[in-house]
N, C-alpha and C positions, 0 to 999 in steps of 0.2 A: 504492499500501499507507499508506505513512505519513498520506497526504492524503487519503482516501475518508471521510468521514460514516458512523459505526455508532451506529444509535441502539438506542433500547432500553426498549421496549413492556411488561415484563415488570410483572405487574400486584403490590401495594401489599397484604395483608393490612389488613383493617378497621380493627383496632386498638379504640380506645374502643368504637367504637358500640357493637363486639360485645362489649363487658362488665356490659351490664343494658338492658332493655326502655327504658329513661328516656328514652334518651340517641337511640336513631332516630326517626326525624322520618316518616310513615307516610304517600304521597301513591298512591292509586290512581288516578287519573286516568293516573301518571306511567308505572303497567303495564300499563296501558289501553291508551296511545300509543302505546308502548315494543312492546306486543302486536300491534294490527295492524301498524306498520311491518316485524312482520318475519314479514307475512305470513299471518296466524292466529290464531287466540288454542282458547283446549283446555286440555284434559289432556292433551295431545299431548306427546312427550317429548326434548329438546336444547338444545346450552347453549354458548357461545363460550369462551373459556379464560383459567386466572391460570397460577401455574410453582408452584414446592414448593416455598413459603414455608409455615411453619407459621400460618396465616390461618385455624384449627380455632374456633370461635366458646368467647370463654370463658362461664366459670358465671353467676355475677349472681347466682340466686336464694339465698339464705343456705337454712343445713338449719331442717326441719321444725320446729315447738315441740316435739314431742317428744323433739330434739335436746337433751342438758343444757348450760345456762345454759354454759359455759364453752367447750365448741368452736360455740357461735354470737360470741361475744366472740370469740376466735380466726378464725374467719370473719370478722367485718366486717370484723379488721382487716389481716388478707391483703387481702381483697379491696381494701381501699382503697389496701391496699400498688399491688396488682398494676393499680391503673385509674389508677396515677399517675406508672407504667410505663408501660404506655402512652400517656400524655398527651406524657409531659419525658421519655422514656428511661429505663431500666432501668442504674441506676449499684448498685456494690456491693451498698450497703447496700436500698435497693429492693430486691433481688434475696433478700437475706436476710432479710427485715420479713414481703415476703411470701412464701416457700418455708417457712419456721419454720411461720413460722402455717399454714398449712395443710396442713403434717408434724401438726401440732398435732393437727389435727380429723384428721386419718385415724386417728392413735391413738386419740384419746377417742372419732369416732364410725368403726368400718372399715364400716359397711357403705354410706357415701356415697362411692359411687362416683363425682360430680361434684367431694366433696373432693378426690382422686385423681388425675383429673382435671385438674385447675386445681397441682395439685400440677404434673404431668411438662409442663402449658405455660407453668407458674414458668421450667422448666428448661431448656424451648426458647427462650424469649422471652432468657435467661441464659447462651444459649451453649451447653450440656448437651445435648445430643441426646441420650448414650446412657439419658443419668437422664431426660429428658421420656417417650423413646420405651417405659420400663420401665414407667411411670408407667399412660400409655395403658394398658396390657396390663394393667398390674391393677388399673383403671378398666372396663374389659368383663369381666373374671372377674367384674367384680360386677354389672355390666350386661350384658352384651350386644351390646343396644341404645343405646346410645350416643355416639348420632350424631358430635359433638367429636371424643371419643376413638378412634372408626374413621377418622376422616376423619386424624386426624391420627399415625393409622399407618401410614396409604396415601399420605400425604404423604412421610413420611420413603421409603418405597417406590421414591417415582417421583421421590425425591430421589437417591436410589442406583442410580437408569438401571432397573428394573426396572420396567417400564411396567408389562406382561401384572399382576404382582403389584398394582399399585398399582390400573388398570383394576377389579380381581375384589374389590381390597376398596372403595373409594367405591362400586361396584354393593351390596353385602353392605349396608352401610351404610341406601342408599336404601329395601333392602328389609328391614333391621329396623326402620328408618323414618322411613315416606314422608313426614314433615312434615319430613329432613334436605338443608337448603340449601343451605348448605352442602358439600353431596356430592355433590348437582346440579351447582353449579359445580367441583367439582375435579374431576370425570368428564369437563366436557368440556372439563379443560386436557389430558387424556388424547385424547381424542373427538378432535381438531379438529390433531392428529400423525399422525390416520391415513387412513384410504380417503376418499372425497366421500361417502359415507353415512355413514362414523360423524362426520365435521362438517357433517354435516344433524342429524346425535342429540345435538350436541354443542349449537346454534339450540336445540331444545326440550328441551332442560338444563334453558337460563335462562328459557325459559317457564316451564318448572314453578316454577323456583328466585321466576322473579316472582307469578307464580302463589298461590303461599304467601305469600312476603313483597315485598308490594307495592312497598316500599322496599330490598331489599335491595341495594345499591350495587355490591359484586361485580360480580354478576349482571351491570347494566348497564353494569361495565367492562368485562366480557367479552364482553358484545353487542356493543359498539363497535370493541374489537378486533376481532371472527369480524368485523364487517361489513367493518372494515378489511383484514384479510387477501382477504376475499373479491377488494375491489375496487381493491386496486391488482394482484393475484393476474391480473384479468383487462381492467384499465383499466373498469371500469364502475364511471360516474358515480354509479350508483346506489347501490349501496352503498355510495358512501364519502358518497353525500348521508345516507344514512340511519343512518352509523355518528356524522355527526355528531348527526343528530339525537338517537340516542342518549344522547350527550354531555351536549346542553340537558339536556335529560328526566330526567336525574343532577343536573349543578346545581343542579334544582328542587328538588327532594328535600333536598338538600345540600350550598351553594357552598361548603363548606369542608372535598368529600371530594376529596383531593390528587392521591390515581390518575388520574382522572379528568381533571385538566389535561395529568398529563401524553398519556394517551391520545390528547384533543384537539391537540395542541402537533404527534404523531408526526402524523397527521392532515391536519394545516395543512404540514406539513415535504413530504409526497410533494405534493401542490395548490401544491407553490411559494411561499406566504404566509411566508416567516422569519419577521417579523417577528409576524406570530401566535402562530407559532409559542413566538419565544422568549421571550415573556407567558405563556403556560402553562405554559411549563417555572416560572417566573421562579413564577409564582404558585401551583404546587405546593411548592416548595421553601418558598418562603412560611410554608404551610400545612403542612408536613412539612419538622423540620430535619433528619431523616434518610431522605428519598425520595434513595436511592443510586442510582438512575437513572434521574429530573431532571435532577440534578447533572448525570452524565456528558452527558442528551443536549443542557445547555443545552452545557457542555463542548466538544460534540463541531461542535454550530451554528456560536457563535459562530470555534473554531476554522478554519473552512472560508471564512471571512467573513473572515478574517484579523483577528479580532479577538482579539488574544494574550493582551492583561490580563487582561480575560475567560472566556478558557479556562482562565487557567489558575489561577485564584482558583477556577472550575467544578472542574475536576477535583484540588484540592490539597483544596477541602469532599472529595471525593467520597472519595480518597485517607486519609483525616483517617475516615471511615467506616465504608470496609473498604481496610484498609494494606496487604493479601497480594494485593489485586485486579491482575494482571497491565494491565488497557487502562489500568484508571486511573493506575498510571505511566508509563505508553508516553504516553500522553495529555500528562500532567504534558511530560515531557522533551518536542512537539513542542510544548508551548505556547513552554516556556523557551528549546530553536533559535527559537523565531519572533519571539521577545526578545531576542537575541541575548545571551542569555545561555547560554553553547557550556561551558561547564566546569559548571555545572550539572544541565543538558540530562546532560550524558554520565555524571552521576553520577546522577542518574536511570535510564538505560537501564543502568547497571550495576548497580543495584538491580531493577528487575526480571531481571534475568539470573541475577544470584544465588536470587531468588524462581524463578524456572522452570529450570534453561539448556538444558532439552531444547525449550522453544518457540523461533523463530526469527526473533520480529518486533524484538525490540530488537538482535541480531544487522547486521540491517539496517540501524533505523536510525543504530549505531554506524558502521556504514561508511558514508551518505548526511549523515549530521555529520562526521566526518572527511574524503568530499571535495570538499563544494560549502562548509565554513563552515569547516572551518580556515584555517591558512595556503599548502594547496593542493601542501604540499612533498612529497619526496622521503619521508620517514618518513611522514608523516601521510597518504599518497598509501599504499602500502606497507599501515600499518594497517588505513587503510580499504577495502583485496582483499581482507586477511585476514580480516575481520570478515562480508564479504561470503559467502568462502565459508564462515567457519562455518555462516552464515543458506544457502546451497543446500544444504547438508549433511546440515541440520535439514529444511528443506523441503521433500524429497524426497516423490513422490507427494502432496502438502498444492495438492488439485482446486483452491481457494479462491485462490493462490501461486502459481498455475501462469503468469499476467502478468506478475507479478513477477520472478519467477528469465527468463521471456522475456527482458524486461528489463533484465535485468542479463547475458547468457549472449548477445547477440545478438555475429553475426560479420559486418561485413559488409567484401568485399572492393573496391580502392580502383575506383570505375565515374566515368564519364567522367559529367556535370551534366544535365539535360534542359533545355532551350529556356530554360525559368523558373527556372535554377539550383538545382533539386531536387533529387537524388541518391535512386534506388527502394530504399535500407536505409542505417537510423537506427545507426550501432553502438549497442550497450549499453555500461553503464555500466562494466563488466569492459574492452572493447576501447577504451573514453577514456582509463581510468585507466594502460595500457597505450602507448597516443600518448603518452600529455603523463608518466610516466615516459621515457621511450626522449629526448624534448625537451626535455627539464628534463636530464638526462647529459648528453647532446649540447651544449647550451650548459655545463654546469662541468666536461664533458671530463669523467665519471667515465664505471665501465663496471660493467654492470648488476650 
């Protein structure tokens, strides 16, 4: 439970590359190769999947000449702040500059739906989801066919767990604008969680996205993730090969697109090439200092090979990026435990409990810490037993933790060893604690 490697494959938004047409490099041969690798080209329809992260495309084009000069100037200033935020991260200053600039454009040129959308996208980047969704909806009232605004609404629906609503919204975006590249990709996000037929449709939608925009990197990334999912699910080496081919082609389009290196690293891990995977995760982090998933992947893999110092650095960076992420805190605690910094590890697990008292993982890790790494005296073992009890209470019905529960609660009767000195039953952790406590009390002459 505490030692398994959990990898993170969520795609990242394209970022600054979405802010204007001059940033993207189009390589038509790459889309053709990906299309052939997908076993057929044409206008048929399906695509792989990304996560519900606000990846809807940014505006980029300035208001038309008939818009008054003050609105054009406000647009230019706001767009410059937005692009800088995409490249460097949105500080409070950049958030304020972009938001106030786009708000001015909306006030002076209310017919510009794109300005309303950019106001919403800025709010999303700066952490105000409610304001973002409201702005997207206002933009759609002005222009119902505005693809990125419709997709933005769908992403919020997906984030809220309403898969059916999100799917309908993405389909509506594509119907209103058949050139809605991001709509095809985000529709595939939903489809990959559905039936085998829907997953086939997801691949078709990715092909459609690449037919519209041959260098659209999120489509490449999702195609690679889809082939990867197919390959590891069936032990299909051909699909894994295709996943790596797509990664390579995306690298040709833009060798500075961080998400593809994270995806490539996942494939390498599955294929057993850990060194290559770590290098790919490091490359993703180098290109995007805010890439939480790549930080987590690097740290998880480093920790699985007892690289606790590297793991601690990775989890610490991930924690800085998302202070309220439970997994990053637990990972940091495990890395500190591996470095024998037990008090610091305990503090991290306690931080996780404060963040979400209902989750069971931190209680198990505290039990492990007190049982295996503290002084091993009565008081510490009693604490371990208590934390294990908390874990068992909170993990009821969780199928993913069934084996951990079994390893804790297994009770063995005294049995003779076989000819090789092995017994047929291995006591669970709670029985080991009870046996150790009984022995300690007997030695110390105390009663339970």
